[in-house]
Phi, psi and omega in degrees: 000138178288145176292343179264010173291153182084198187249170174304322180291323181281320178296321177295317179299319176301312179302315182296338183248018175264105188297318183295317175299313180303320177299308182297319178293324180297323176289327181280327185317300184282342185306294189287324183300308185291318175301320175296317181299324181288318184292321178293317181296333182275351185252110179291135179083022181298318185289338174284322175303318177301318181294321177296309183305315181295326183283326174303306185299320181293319180299322177295316180296328177302330180220052183302316182303320182294314183293327177292320176294327175294313180297317178301319181288327179287322180296319178290326176295336177266012176096002180269184181227136177246131178235133182260129181240127182287328185216183182295320183298313179300318179299314181298317181300312185297314181297318178295323178294320175300316184294315182300315180295331179278357188051044186288148172238311179246134182243123178253141183236134166273179183287136181205112184283333176298322180295324177291317181304318183264005177062046189287314186304315188293324182292317180294313180290329177294329180280357171104007183274148162270116192252128180232116174283134188247346166289132192303315181295316181292325172303314185298313186281339170294321177294323182279354181058050182227156178275165177297147170252006180204143184287332181248345177229078191302331182256024186302340185274351181265137174275157183304323178295323176293326179286328177291325178295315178301316181291320175301321182280339184249356182237069185301144175087358179251141181295151179290135178253137179238359176260151179304315183294319182291323177295318179293320181296321179292319178296320178298316179299315186290319185281343185302313182289336176298320181303317188281349176267350192288134174269314182237133176247127176244128173234169174274184174223096179303317177216153180231125185261118188295318195284345181235353189066025186271139166257138186239130172237146182234114182221169177249358190242344183083353181297327178303319176302312179297319176303313192270339185266333187265342177277153181290328183231135180246123178244125172257124178252132189201150174280150185300342192269355184272011180282135173240151182291312189222173175291327178299315175301325182294325184300332182287317182289328178293333178282333177273322193296301184301318180295316179291321188276311183235003175083015180261156174298319176206157176287167180294320182233129172232109195244127178251125185236126181233102179066186176288180175297138179254155176311124179101347179291141182281336176207186179121165182282160177281327185229142178225119187239148173232122180257112183258122190255131176269292170053037177105354180290321176301323180291323175294329180307321189257011183237198190284342187251024180305323180300335175301333181287357174289335192313132181252006177061044178275342180078004177303327185292324183279332177299328186259002183273119182294331178290310177302316185294342178268324192243348183076187187276324187299328182304334191277350171076010176199182190287344178256107177257187176068200179299322176294322174294327180298335176265311189289315179311299178302326181288318182280329193235005172116132175296321184283315181299333179237048182301319190292332191298309177292334179278351178273346180293141179270357184051037178281351171080002184298318180304310182299318185294338182251355183296124189286345176246025171051044176286131182281072187301314183292332179286324182293322177293324176297321178297319175303314177300320176295324179294320180296322176299312184299328182276000179075025187269350181294134180301146186303321183292321178292323175295324175294315177300317185294322176300314182297315179306315180297320177296315183294320184289337175274006176235090184310314182300307181294322187298311185289328175290323179286331176296314180293319179294315179299314178306311178289327177294321184291320182295323175292324181291327183285330179065212184293326187300331181081001183219154185248116179282333181210146185212129179301131181084000186232024182299333182292331174275312184288348176286346184236351184205156171272146176258128174290145183278151171309139186253102173083206184283165181287169181300319182292328176296312181296319184294314174304319178297320176297331181262010180068019179265160176279000000 
């Protein structure tokens, strides 16, 4: 059964009652948040870097067609080939054609969220190719036949014991490893031979540099380097929005990316690739292809959600999201989870089909406050909700409730009278404990948590008392 089956509500309910997932999430929650805070505090001028990065991205988006043309010209001047794909199907067709012409049999992949977005692995395997994910997290979920649950830590939902079980089942003849170091060592040993068998290497592109035609990948394992240098053909898959004008601009984003993503000053490997192997190069691919994917991005460029195209896929928004921290990534139903997924998934795959995602957000604003390129995530989520209402997607029962709420809110006397009555009623229901274990109409909340009762008078009563008013 696919982890994406059901609705967001049903998947969330299952996640909340999954002991293994909750254990994994408890281990994950403090990790990235604390490390990011320390890394940011240690870098003077981090907020100015955020402002600069946002300005660079906005300037690129203002003239995206021109920057893409400059990038494509630079790639071709370096001996590479650029392919533009309007949607996921066209992107898959282009990549399959490249693999067919290369007479490929084995394909190694570095980490690429765009390849997940377009459903590339399934298409390659259906065509008879042997596909091997070389990023450790991606390799784990490939063995588990699952999609990623986090964009930078794909297997964050797996416990160490579950990974050990997967390796034991898929690596026959090897003793079971139960330590993190042992499991990492086992994966490296198994994958090492795959790199030398690879005909085609597919990687993502964290950034694309227009002035030089360079693709940039940022990793912690070095698997991306082996994927692209040992294969005869290197294919870069990237969204059209990932282009930057110059290498100087790249330096701004490199100082933001690792600190926002993993709390490191920099990732272990930052690799710049420009074209295929040149005469005299000791290694590198014979062919170099870049597949630039639109898949709905152009529509965003000219609409209300343009600022989402600033995203550099660091994962900071989901690391700080209490909803993601409670239910994990698979509950969101597609490859982009958390706050970014609450926006991208409905935009790419339909407002009606993913109605719950923007409405599940608490709008606490933590995601927006940590975004390295200052995307107004909570504002975009509010806009999505508004679009859903305009499209008539809000359930009838919810529309009636909102209508009643609007009528009450427009009558201050009635509103404050009900506020006082409700406050006293809830305090009476709570009794001496000060919390409410069950409440009609709020079972979804009270089944997993108690609700604290209002404490004393209402805000308005307190405010008037402070001013000496009746």
